[in-house]
FITIGU-621054 format. One record per residue (C-alpha): residue number from 1; residue in one letter; x, z, y. Coordinates in steps of 0.25 Angstrom, whole numbers. Example, Ala and Ser with C-alpha at 12.3 -4.5 7.8 and 13.67 -1.06 7.14 Angstrom:
! FITIGU-621054
1_A_49_31_-18
2_S_55_29_-4
This chain:
! FITIGU-621054
1_M_-91_-305_-389
2_K_-80_-300_-398
3_I_-66_-300_-397
4_L_-59_-305_-410
5_E_-45_-304_-407
6_I_-34_-302_-396
7_N_-20_-306_-395
8_Y_-11_-301_-384
9_I_4_-303_-380
10_N_12_-294_-371
11_F_0_-285_-367
12_R_3_-271_-363
13_N_9_-263_-374
14_L_2_-271_-386
15_D_10_-278_-396
16_D_8_-293_-396
17_S_-2_-295_-406
18_N_-17_-297_-409
19_T_-29_-289_-412
20_K_-42_-292_-419
21_F_-55_-285_-416
22_F_-68_-282_-423
23_P_-81_-284_-418
24_N_-86_-270_-415
25_L_-78_-257_-412
26_N_-63_-259_-412
27_L_-55_-246_-410
28_F_-41_-246_-404
29_F_-35_-232_-407
30_G_-21_-225_-406
31_K_-13_-217_-396
32_N_-12_-219_-381
33_G_-3_-229_-375
34_Q_-3_-238_-388
35_G_-10_-250_-383
36_K_-25_-247_-386
37_T_-29_-250_-371
38_S_-19_-262_-370
39_L_-27_-268_-381
40_L_-40_-266_-374
41_E_-34_-272_-362
42_A_-29_-283_-369
43_V_-43_-286_-373
44_Y_-49_-285_-359
45_F_-37_-294_-353
46_G_-40_-304_-363
47_A_-54_-305_-360
48_T_-54_-303_-345
49_G_-40_-307_-340
50_Q_-39_-293_-334
51_S_-35_-279_-338
52_F_-43_-266_-338
53_R_-30_-258_-334
54_T_-23_-265_-323
55_A_-25_-276_-313
56_K_-11_-281_-315
57_A_-10_-291_-326
58_S_5_-289_-327
59_E_3_-275_-332
60_I_-3_-280_-345
61_L_10_-285_-349
62_K_19_-279_-360
63_Y_32_-273_-354
64_G_42_-285_-352
65_A_31_-296_-354
66_S_29_-307_-344
67_K_16_-312_-350
68_A_4_-307_-359
69_G_-8_-313_-365
70_V_-21_-309_-372
71_Y_-29_-319_-382
72_I_-42_-315_-386
73_V_-51_-321_-397
74_Y_-66_-317_-396
75_E_-80_-322_-399
76_D_-93_-323_-392
77_M_-106_-329_-396
78_I_-101_-343_-395
79_G_-88_-341_-403
80_R_-74_-338_-404
81_K_-66_-338_-391
82_T_-52_-334_-384
83_L_-47_-329_-372
84_T_-32_-328_-367
85_V_-26_-322_-355
86_K_-11_-324_-352
87_F_-3_-316_-342
88_V_9_-325_-338
89_N_18_-324_-326
90_G_8_-315_-319
91_K_-4_-324_-321
92_K_-15_-324_-331
93_E_-20_-336_-339
94_Y_-33_-337_-346
95_S_-38_-344_-358
96_Y_-52_-346_-364
97_N_-52_-352_-379
98_D_-38_-355_-377
99_K_-40_-363_-364
100_K_-35_-359_-350
101_V_-45_-355_-341
102_A_-46_-349_-327
103_Y_-50_-334_-326
104_D_-64_-338_-322
105_E_-67_-345_-335
106_F_-60_-333_-343
107_Y_-67_-321_-337
108_G_-79_-317_-345
109_K_-78_-325_-357
110_L_-75_-312_-366
111_N_-83_-300_-360
112_V_-77_-286_-361
113_V_-80_-273_-356
114_T_-70_-262_-355
115_Y_-71_-247_-355
116_I_-58_-239_-351
117_P_-56_-225_-346
118_E_-52_-231_-332
119_D_-66_-237_-331
120_I_-71_-223_-324
121_I_-65_-230_-311
122_L_-78_-239_-311
123_I_-85_-226_-307
124_T_-74_-218_-299
125_G_-67_-230_-293
126_S_-69_-238_-280
127_P_-79_-249_-278
128_S_-69_-260_-280
129_V_-67_-255_-295
130_R_-82_-256_-298
131_R_-83_-270_-291
132_T_-71_-275_-299
133_F_-77_-270_-312
134_F_-91_-275_-310
135_D_-86_-288_-304
136_G_-79_-290_-317
137_E_-91_-287_-326
138_I_-101_-296_-319
139_A_-90_-307_-318
140_Q_-88_-306_-334
141_T_-102_-310_-337
142_S_-104_-319_-324
143_N_-95_-330_-320
144_E_-104_-333_-308
145_Y_-101_-319_-303
146_F_-87_-321_-306
147_Q_-86_-334_-298
148_N_-94_-328_-286
149_L_-85_-314_-286
150_K_-73_-323_-286
151_S_-78_-332_-275
152_Y_-82_-320_-266
153_N_-68_-313_-269
154_K_-61_-326_-264
155_I_-70_-327_-251
156_L_-69_-312_-249
157_K_-54_-313_-248
158_I_-55_-325_-239
159_R_-65_-319_-230
160_N_-56_-306_-228
161_R_-45_-315_-224
162_Y_-53_-322_-213
163_L_-57_-308_-209
164_K_-43_-303_-208
165_E_-38_-314_-201
166_Q_-50_-315_-191
167_K_-54_-329_-195
168_T_-69_-325_-195
169_Q_-72_-336_-185
170_S_-67_-348_-194
171_P_-77_-357_-200
172_E_-71_-354_-213
173_F_-75_-339_-212
174_S_-90_-342_-211
175_V_-88_-351_-224
176_Y_-81_-340_-231
177_E_-92_-330_-226
178_E_-103_-338_-232
179_Q_-96_-338_-246
180_F_-93_-323_-244
181_I_-108_-320_-243
182_Y_-112_-330_-254
183_Y_-103_-325_-265
184_G_-103_-310_-260
185_A_-118_-310_-261
186_R_-118_-316_-276
187_V_-107_-306_-280
188_I_-116_-295_-275
189_A_-130_-301_-282
190_A_-122_-302_-295
191_R_-117_-288_-295
192_L_-131_-282_-291
193_E_-137_-290_-302
194_Y_-126_-284_-312
195_V_-128_-270_-307
196_S_-143_-271_-308
197_K_-142_-275_-323
198_I_-130_-266_-327
199_S_-136_-254_-321
200_I_-148_-253_-330
201_I_-139_-255_-342
202_L_-129_-244_-337
203_N_-140_-234_-336
204_L_-145_-237_-350
205_N_-131_-236_-356
206_Y_-127_-223_-349
207_R_-140_-216_-352
208_K_-139_-221_-367
209_L_-125_-217_-369
210_F_-122_-205_-360
211_D_-134_-198_-352
212_D_-148_-202_-354
213_K_-152_-193_-342
214_K_-145_-200_-331
215_E_-146_-214_-324
216_L_-134_-222_-321
217_N_-135_-234_-312
218_L_-125_-244_-306
219_V_-128_-248_-292
220_Y_-122_-259_-284
221_S_-118_-254_-270
222_S_-117_-265_-259
223_D_-110_-265_-246
224_I_-121_-274_-240
225_G_-133_-265_-244
226_D_-144_-262_-254
227_L_-144_-276_-262
228_K_-155_-272_-274
229_K_-163_-285_-277
230_M_-157_-293_-268
231_G_-153_-308_-270
232_V_-141_-316_-267
233_E_-146_-321_-254
234_E_-151_-308_-249
235_I_-137_-302_-253
236_E_-130_-314_-245
237_N_-139_-310_-232
238_L_-135_-296_-234
239_L_-121_-298_-235
240_K_-121_-307_-224
241_E_-127_-297_-215
242_R_-118_-286_-219
243_I_-106_-295_-216
244_K_-112_-298_-202
245_K_-113_-283_-199
246_R_-99_-281_-204
247_F_-92_-293_-199
248_A_-85_-287_-187
249_M_-79_-276_-195
250_E_-75_-285_-205
251_K_-67_-293_-195
252_R_-61_-280_-190
253_Y_-56_-276_-204
254_G_-53_-289_-209
255_F_-60_-289_-222
256_S_-74_-291_-228
257_L_-83_-278_-228
258_C_-95_-284_-234
259_G_-97_-289_-249
260_P_-97_-286_-263
261_Q_-83_-282_-262
262_K_-88_-269_-255
263_D_-98_-266_-265
264_D_-99_-255_-277
265_F_-106_-252_-289
266_L_-110_-238_-290
267_F_-113_-229_-303
268_V_-124_-220_-300
269_L_-128_-208_-310
270_N_-141_-202_-308
271_G_-141_-206_-294
272_H_-127_-202_-290
273_E_-115_-211_-289
274_A_-107_-208_-302
275_K_-94_-210_-295
276_S_-96_-196_-288
277_T_-105_-189_-297
278_A_-103_-192_-311
279_S_-95_-184_-321
280_Q_-83_-191_-327
281_G_-90_-192_-340
282_E_-102_-198_-333
283_K_-93_-209_-326
284_K_-87_-212_-340
285_S_-101_-214_-346
286_I_-105_-222_-334
287_V_-93_-232_-336
288_F_-96_-233_-350
289_S_-110_-236_-348
290_L_-106_-247_-338
291_K_-97_-253_-349
292_L_-108_-253_-359
293_S_-117_-259_-348
294_E_-107_-270_-346
295_I_-108_-274_-360
296_D_-123_-276_-359
297_M_-121_-284_-347
298_V_-112_-293_-354
299_I_-122_-294_-366
300_R_-133_-298_-355
301_A_-124_-309_-348
302_K_-117_-314_-361
303_R_-126_-311_-373
304_E_-113_-306_-379
305_N_-107_-292_-381
306_P_-93_-290_-373
307_V_-82_-283_-380
308_L_-80_-268_-376
309_L_-67_-262_-373
310_I_-65_-247_-373
311_D_-52_-239_-370
312_D_-49_-225_-374
313_I_-63_-221_-377
314_S_-60_-207_-382
315_S_-53_-202_-369
316_Y_-65_-208_-361
317_F_-77_-201_-366
318_D_-80_-187_-371
319_T_-85_-186_-386
320_N_-100_-188_-384
321_R_-99_-200_-374
322_K_-88_-206_-383
323_N_-97_-205_-395
324_S_-109_-210_-388
325_V_-101_-223_-383
326_L_-95_-225_-397
327_D_-109_-224_-403
328_Y_-114_-234_-394
329_L_-103_-244_-396
330_E_-104_-244_-412
331_K_-119_-248_-409
332_R_-116_-260_-400
333_N_-111_-274_-406
334_I_-100_-274_-395
335_Q_-85_-276_-399
336_V_-78_-263_-394
337_L_-63_-262_-393
338_L_-60_-247_-390
339_S_-47_-238_-390
340_S_-45_-224_-394
341_T_-34_-214_-397
342_G_-41_-211_-410
343_G_-54_-214_-418
344_L_-67_-214_-412
345_G_-76_-211_-425
346_I_-83_-225_-424
347_D_-84_-237_-433
348_S_-73_-247_-427
349_E_-61_-255_-431
350_N_-49_-248_-428
351_F_-35_-252_-422
352_Y_-23_-243_-420
353_V_-14_-245_-409
354_E_-1_-241_-407
355_S_11_-246_-399
356_G_3_-259_-395
357_V_1_-261_-410
358_I_-14_-263_-415
359_E_-17_-261_-430
360_Y_-31_-262_-435
361_G_-37_-253_-446
362_K_-27_-241_-444
363_E_-33_-227_-447
364_I_-38_-220_-434
365_R_-27_-210_-431
């Protein structure tokens, strides 16, 4: 996949305009606060309908504006396509090839992978941060997972309401209980399958780029027990048994204590959880290895390269790690949009960003 062009209106501090991209490395340079990150955010917003900087869509609006929009032209192996996201009156509207669609039909059409300084939270943050991240990544290439997760979250809210209101004796609760177990088991099974595949790639990327003497693994930690090599039906039975054991406690607390909403994804470096033992440099390297592994997973699922967005690469790595990353990227046939305060010494198409204006071909300062 390659993004050919992006148009943006009332997006952050960017001047209303459009930018055309090149197939390989696109470098956006300039001082801090000029709009480099906003451009990458606009690309991500146009591809996913979300921001990598905020959960509140209203924050993308230019000061004083009431609506905003992003229009992307891209191509995949089939041909030229378009995506549009509009934010109007507090609501998002999505279009695919100039036809309005629901978010379910929009998400996953254009695959992008982001790498930003804040991504370190994937290791240091709470389990919910990691669940949200991996759910998004799996859903980006699997509509079945997207739908199962959506159904599970809906049933989870209903089940919690019945628990809170002490309505567990009603016939409806039994029906929701069955759906809760059905969708919960499928969400867990898909996560397990994803982790088993990406963990191998993750270790190879980490060893190849950063440290060939250490082993890196991604482990799925489930609240219901050790699930290795279990099928969906076995997971259903295990989840059902765990619910029985904790049901009295669930009724007392008024919310669900079992299920995939309680699980975690752990990064294990040389047998120890990276969150508590890895250095800052190792954590950054783990996250970048993860992002590269995402690319490989998208390629496996879609038979196409996603687009990679890297924000402020110079501040994130020391010189050795940065050079290793840049050398790797130059060798891959992947479209990369990256930002920096200055030149990176790579063969790239360069764009200068100042006060929200993006100019192509200016000499790097």
